N, C-alpha and C positions, 0 to 999 in steps of 0.2 A: 774287065770282066764283071758281069753282074751276078753276084753270088747270093743264093738263099741258104741261110743256116736254119735248120729245122730241129727243134729240141723241146721235149716236154717241159724241162725246167730251165729257167734263165733268171738273170738278175731281176728283182732284188734278192731272190733266194740265193743263198751262198752254199756252194758245194763244188765238188770236182768238175762235173759236167758244166754247171752253170758258169763258173768262172773261166774254164778253159774255152768254151765256145765263144764267150764274149771277148776274151783276150785274142783268140784267133781272128774274130771279126775286126777288132780295132787295128790289129797289125795288117790285115788285108787292106783295110781302108788306108792305112799309112803307106802301103805299097801301091796305091792308086786305083784300087778296085772299089766298086759300089757294092755294099753289103747290107742285106736285109735279114733280120732274125725273126722267125715265126715261132711262137711259143704258146703253150696253154697256161702260162704263169701270169698272174695278175701283176699290175704295176705297183710301185711303192705307194702311190696315192689311192690304191684300191681299185684302179681301173681294170676292168676285166676285158673290155672290148674297145680297142683304140690303138693309137700309134704314139710312140715317143722316140727320141733320139738319145743314145748314150754313147759318148766317145766316138761320134760319127757313124755309129751303127744304127740303122733305122729299125726299130723294134715294133713288130705287129703282134698285138696280144689277142689271142682267141680263147679266152678262159670263160668258164661258166660257173655259176654258184654251186659248189660242192662242199660237203663236210671236210674240214681241215684244209680247204683250198687245194684239193687234189688237182694236179695238172693233167686233167683228162677232159676231152671234149669230142664226143662222137659226131658232133655236127661240123667239126672243122674241115673235113674233106671237101665239102661243098664250096667253102670259101677259098680253100687252097687251089681247087681246080680252076677258079676264076682268075688266079694271079700267077701261079707258078710257071705257066707257059711262056712268060716274058723273060725268064731267067736263063743265063748261059749254063748254070750248073746248080744243082741242089746238093747240099752237104748235110746229111742227117746224123745226129748223135744218138746212139743206142745205149740204153742202160739195161739193167736186169729185166725190168718191166717198163716198157715204153710205148704205150698205145698211141700217143700222138705222133711219135717218130715213125712207128710202123705205118700208120695211116698216111703220113707224109711221103714215105717211100713209095707206097703203092700209087699215090696220086701222081708223083713226079715221073715214075716209070711209064705209067699209062699215057701221060702227056708227051712222052718222048724226050723229056729233059734229061741230059746227062746227070747221073746220080752217083754220088759217093756216100757210102755208109760206113761210119766208124763206131766200133764197139768200145765203150769205156768201162767194161765189166768183164769178169771171167765167167763164162757159161760152164759152171761146174755141176752143181746139183740139177740145174735146169737143162743140161745138154740134151738129154733124151727127149724132153718136152719140145725143145727147139727142133730137134731132128724129126720128131713125129709131125710137127706143124709144117715143116718143109719150106718155110719162107726164105731161108738163107739160099737154098739151092734155086728157088724160083727167081729170086732177085739177081743172082749171078747169071742165070740163063738169059735174063732180060737185059744184061749189059751193065748192071751196077758194079762200080769199083768198090770192093769190100776191103776194109782195113780194121785194125784194132790198135790200141795204144801201146801194146807191147807184144812180144812174141809169146809170152805166157797167155795173154788174152786171145791171141790169134790162133793158137794151136787147136783148141777145141772146135773152132769154126772151120778150120781148113778141111776137115773130113766131111763137112756138110755143104761145101761149095764146089761148083764146077770150075772155078777159076782161083788163082792164087789170092790169099788173104794177106795184104801188105801190112807193114807196121808203120803207123803214123803216130809218132810219140806226142805226148803232151809237151808243152813248151813253158819256159820261164824267161824272165828278163835276167840273164846271167849277171850283167853289170850291176843290177839292183841288189842282188843277193851276195855277190862276191865280197870277201872281207876287205876292209880298208884299214889303213894304219898298221901298227905292229901286229905281226902274226901271233896268234894266241898259242901258248905252250901249256898244256895241261900240267897241273902240279900234283905231286903225290899227296896222299892223305885223304882228301875229300874229292870225289868224282861227281860232278853235276850231270845227271842224266835228264834228257828232255824228250818229249814226244808231243805231237800235235794231232788231234783226231776228234771226231765226234764220239762221245761216250755212249756207244751203241754196240750191240752184240757182235756185228760183223767186224768191227775194228779191234775187238778183244782188249779193252782197257783193263778188265779185271785180271786177265791172264798176264798182261804187262806188269801190273802191280805185284802179282804173285811171283813172276820171274825176277823182278828187281829185288823184291823182299828176300827171295831165296839166295840170290847172288850177294845181297848185303850181308846176310848171315855168314855165308862162306868166306867172304873177304874180310870180315871183322877180325879174324885171327891174324891177318897180315897187317892190321892197322889201317885198313882202307875202309872209309865210310862212303855210302852212296846216298845221294839225295835225288829225288825224282820230281819233275814238274811236268804235268800233262796240260797242254794248252787246248782248250775246247770244252764243250759242255754237251749234255745229253741225258737221256733217261736212266743211264746206269751210274750216275754220279754217286748216289748214296751207297750202292753196292760196291763201287770202287773204293770209297772211303772206308767201308767196313772191312774190305780185304786188306787195306793198308794197316788198319788197326791190329790185325792178326800178326803183323810183323814188326810191331813197335810203334812209337809215337814220334810225331814232328819230323818225318822224313819225306812226306808227300805234300806237294802244293798243287792246288787246282784253281788257277786264276780265272777260268772260264774262257770264253771266246775273246780273242784279242785282234788288233789290226795287223796288217802285214808288217808295218814298221815295228811294232812291239814284238812281233814274232821274230823278226830278224835280230832285234836287240837281245831277246832271250836266248836265241841260238848262239850269238856271239859271246855270251857269258856262261855257256855250257861246255861240256867236254865230250858228250856222247849222245847220239840220237838212237832211239829204238823204235822200229816200225813193226809191231807185233802181228798185223793182219796177215792171214794166210791167203785170202782170196782178193788181194789187192791187185787190181789190173795194172796199175802203174806206180803210184806212191808219190804224188806231187810234193807233199810236205817233206818226205824223206829226201827228194831231189833238191829242194830248197835248202835243207839242212846240210846236205853234202856239199852244195855250192858254197855255203858260208864257210865250210871247212870241217864240219863235224864228221867223225867216223860213224858209220851206220851199222846197226845190228838188225837183221831182218831174216825171215824164213827164205831159204833159197827158192822155194816154189812160188814166191810172189813176184809181181812185176818189178819190184825194187831191184831185182837181180839184173835188170837191163842197164843200170848205171852204177851198180856196186859190184866190184870184183872182190872175191874173198881174199883177205889178207892185204889188199891194196887200198880199197876205199872203205873197208869195214869188215864185218864178219857175217857170212851167210850161214844160217843154222838149219837144223831139222825143223819139223812143223810143231813140235810140242812145247809146252811151257817150260819143261825141264831143259829142252834144247836151247830155248831162248836164254834161260838162266846161264847155261854153259857158255854161250856166246858173250854174254855180258861179263862174266868172270874172265874169259879169255882176254878181253880188251881192257876192262877196268883194272884187272890185276896185273897188267903188264904195261907199266908207264912208258917203256921204250917203244913198244908197238903202238900205243895210243898216240904218242908224239909223232912217230913216223907217218902214220896214216893221216893225222891232222895236217902235217906239213904237205903231204901229197895232195890232199883235197883242197887246201888253201892255195896251192900254186898251179893246179890243173883244172880248168873249167870243163864241165860235162858238155856233151854234144847235143844239147837240147835248147839252144838259144832260139828265140823266136824267129829271126831271119831264116835259120835253117829249117825250122818247122813249117814256116810259110812256103818255102820252096818245095818241101815235100808235099804239102797240101795241094799246091798248084799242079804238082805231078800227078796226084790222084785225080784231080779234076780233068787233066788231059787224058788220063787212062779211062775215065768215065766217058769222055767225049769220043774216044776211039771205038 
């Protein structure tokens, strides 16, 4: 099968959609398919218009000079019309704002190419704007197979579509993240809390620090100390540090962005993962941490609830910072429960391994073709 992956953002940019679309592409290639990625993201060498190959995926860059290298190109449809007709299926990745992806969907459908569209975001505050625009319903009427990375992300779209919105989850290499060697058993006294995120408003790093700081104060009477490491960087770094200072000194570590290998190593030396974002469509970092074996604390309204069952793989909480603090106290303050969930996560792999996700993606392609 000749597959076109169409996405505003792609490598070398690093983010959820970028990494997921590339990983899907390379696993489709490994399964014997021909994969081309079309993107408005420039290359690592600064190339805005040209082709390169990454892990067997042929990448076609259709970027133009814009401030901040915004992945927007209103001229891309003309070029896409000239090439997409040769593909068996077009698979489009939608974010909150995705002009390149939207243009790509319109071009593919007008050419009669079977088209699958996957949302990697939760249409929360923008739901009524999307409803008014009407493109979800138009695309479903024209035969597009619509999906989202979780049922949480699919739910707001379902009422806007004439056809079912499927769930096509994100994938990980389970064997790469699974624990090796002796199983880690959390010890009493000091609980190492970890999270991985961009330090930006939607991810709620300041609220995370406030929640852990509150839990730390409540647990100190029981002789339990919490230390927090946030892996990642972003515009809220200084604000995050200032919030930590309100709750004491020398308990927050901010190493910045790290490699996947270091991320796994940090997880293996931690006891508890917290995913504070409420509008998380999936939560790939939390899934990786859960696969390593870490119990996860997250809001029940987020996509993390797709692979975390309350009391089994972690603790699902209400949406507020106080709720998050309660969840952290519930786990960090109960060594027996923390150990039980750690053992469960270390010995049972989640159902998001790449071979399974590729099979589901191919099912969406067949649905688009039908």
